[in-house]
N, C-alpha and C positions, 0 to 999 in steps of 0.2 A: 693600047688596051692594057698593057702591063702597067704603064704609068698611072692609068686611071684606077686600076685596081689598088695600086699602092696607096694613092691618095685617099681612096674610100676606106682602106683598112686603117690608115693613120687618123682619119676623122672618126671612125668608129672607136678606136682606142681613146682618142681624146674626149669623146662624149662620155665613155665609161668614167673617166676621172672627173667629169664635170657634173655628175650626178649629185643631188643635194646632200645625201648622207655622207658621201665621200668629201665634199667641200667642208662640211661641218667637222669631220674628223681631222682633215688637214689643218683647219684653222685651230682646232683645239691642240693639235700637236705642236704648232707653231707658238701658241700662247704658252704651252708648258715649257718649251725650250727658252723662250725669252724670260719667263718667270724664274726658272731655274738659273739662268745666266746672271740676272740682275738682282735677285733677292736671296740668293744662297752663297755661302762661302766657298770659294774654289782656290784660295791662296795656297792651300796645302799641296796642290797638284804638282808644282815643280820639284818639291822635296821627294815625293813618291813616284816620280815620272818613271825612272829607270827600274825601280822595283816592280811597278805595275806592268811594264813591258816584259820583264822576266816572268812575272806571274802569268800573263796572257800566253807567253810562249810555252811555259811549262803545262798549262791547261791544254793547249792545242796538242802538244806532244803527247801527253798522256791520252787524250782522246784518239789520236790517230793510231798510236801503237796498240792500244787496247781494243779498238774496233777491228783492226787489221788481224791481230792475233786471235781475237774472239770469233771472228768470222771463219778463220781457218779451222778453229775447233768446231764451230757450229756446222760446218759441211758434213764431217764424219758423223757427228751426233745426230743430225737429221737424216742422214742415209742409213745409219744403223737402225733408227726407229722405223723408217718407211720400208726398208727392204732386208734388213739384216736378220740373222737367225736369233733365237731367244737369248743366247749368251752374249750377243752384242747389243740387242735392242734393250733388254732389261737394265743393264748398267747405264746405258745412255738415257733411258727414260727416267730412272732413279735420280741421275745427276741433274737433269732438267728440272725435275719435280722439286728437289732439294733447294736448288738455286732460286727458282721462281717462288718457292714457298717460305723463304727466310728473308728478312731485311738485309739490305746490302751492308748497312752499317755494322750489323753483327758479324757478317762474313769477314768484313775488313778487320774488325777488332780481334776476331779469332785468329787470323793470320798474323797480325802484327803483334798483339799482346800475348797470344798463345804460342803459335809456332815460332815466331820471332824470339821469344824468350827461351826457347829450348836450345837454339844453336850455340849461345855462349857457353853452355855446359860441356861442349865437346871440344877438347883442345885441338883435334885434327882439323876442325872447321875454322877455329880462330887462327890457325896457322896456314890455312890454305889461301889460294887466290880469290875464293868466293866471299871471304869474310869482309873485305872492304865494301862490297855491295850488300851483304846480308845484314850489316850493322846499320845501314841507312833505311829510311822509312819508304822511299818511293818504289822500291821493287814490290813491297807488299801491297802498296796501292795499285800498282800496275796489275799485279796477279789477281787481286780481288776484283777489279773492274773487268779484266779480261774474262775470267770465269763467269762473272755475272752476265756479260754480253753474250758469251757462248751459250749460257743456259737458256736465255730468252730467244736468241736467234736460232738455237738449235731446234726448238719447237717450231718456229716459223718455217725453217727449212724442211722439217718433217712434212709439214702440210704442203710445202712447194714441191718436194719430190713426189709425194703421193698424188698430187693434182696433175702431173704430166700424163697425158693420155697413153695408156699401155700399148695401144695400137701403133704408135710411132716406134716404140722400143721393139715391139715384135717385128715390125717391118725392117728395122735395122738389123735385127738378128737374121731375118730371112735373106738379106743381101750379103751376109757373111761378115758383118762387122764384129770386131772383138768387143768384149765387155768394156774395156778401158776406153775404146774409141767411141762406143755408144754413150758412156758416161761423159766423156769429155766434149763431144761434139752435139749431143742431143739432150741428155738428161740434165746435166749440170747448167747449161746455158738457159734452158727453159725454166729450170727451178729458180735461178737467180732472178730472172725477169719477173716471175710470179712473186717473188719475195721482195722486190725492189721497193715498192711503195711502203711495206712494213719496215724494210731495212732503213729507209729514211727516217721514220719515227723513232725506231730503236737507237739510231745515231744521235738524234736530238736528245732523246731520254739519256743517253750515255753522257752527253754534254753536261746535262743538268745533275748527273750523278758525280762528276769529277770534284765538286767542292767538298765531297765527304773525305777526300785525302787530306784535307786541312786538319782534320781531327787526329791525324797521326803525325802532325808537324811537317807535312809537306807544304812548301810555300808556293801555292798557286794563286790565281787571281782573287779567289775568295778569301784566302788568308791575308793577302795584301790589304783587302778591304777591312777585314777585322783589325789589322794592326792600325789602320788609319783611324778607325772609330776609337781604338783604345788610346791612341796617342793625342788625338785632337778633340775627343769627346763630341764629334759630330756624328750623327746617326743618318740623316737622310741623304747628304751629299754622296758619300761613298757607296751607299746601297743603291741609290738612283744610277750612278755611273756604272756599277756592277751590272745592274739590270740591263742598261743600255748596251754594254759590252756582250752580254750573253744574247741579247736580241739580235745584234748585228751578226755574230757568229751563227746563230740559228738560221737567219735569213740566207746567209752565204751557203750554208749547207743544204737548205732546201732548194735553193736555186741551182746548185751544182747537181743535185740528184735529179731535179726535173729535166736538166740538160742531158744528163746520162740516159734517162728514160726516154726522152724525145728522139734520141739518136738511134734507138732501136726501131727498125723500119715497120715491122708488122707485129701485131699482137698475137700471142701464142694462144692456142685453144683447141 
């Protein structure tokens, strides 16, 4: 019986791929790949291969660090808005409103060209251990992207914390659980599960925001693509390859988050 069910499921999945519109899309994708391979110039790839790998690594590194740090900030921001007193909730709400209401490029330039230009004026900063880092561009890019992710995800976590049924929290208090244990075992896990689909989208949007660091001279994969266009005067080839790289990374992210969501046994509610 189990073998028959497996065969039926495999046949059903195969039939989904054999639908007419899917076949047309697959054939169109194959035609685009062959057309790009045979009718476009790719002789520049060996020259920029190592630089491209370094750019991909830097983009992934920035994405991972900013999402991790941004989510760590988003949790207290969401909790403060959902259950905190006014002197906690008001600053958190103001921060999220400012971040979500202003373009990320402006935030990035304010940090790099504004805050970054103030540090050289202080001798004690130039002589400290921080100066080798503060004189570079990537810390400002990481900071700007982290604050941006925290602002958007903080609002998501606010709704996620508020959406957890109060009856569960009251029942936990009735059993004598401490506030920290209630938060760690009940409130936070359920809030994260409720925010997980939106967190997937925010992570993908964060990936699409990483090219902005190229505007402050951080060499990511977008900056490598721009250098190829400047050196070779080719427009379509580096941009198409760049789009393909972002699509592959996006697909991996969506697949990973879907696997994480599928591992959660029961829906909360």
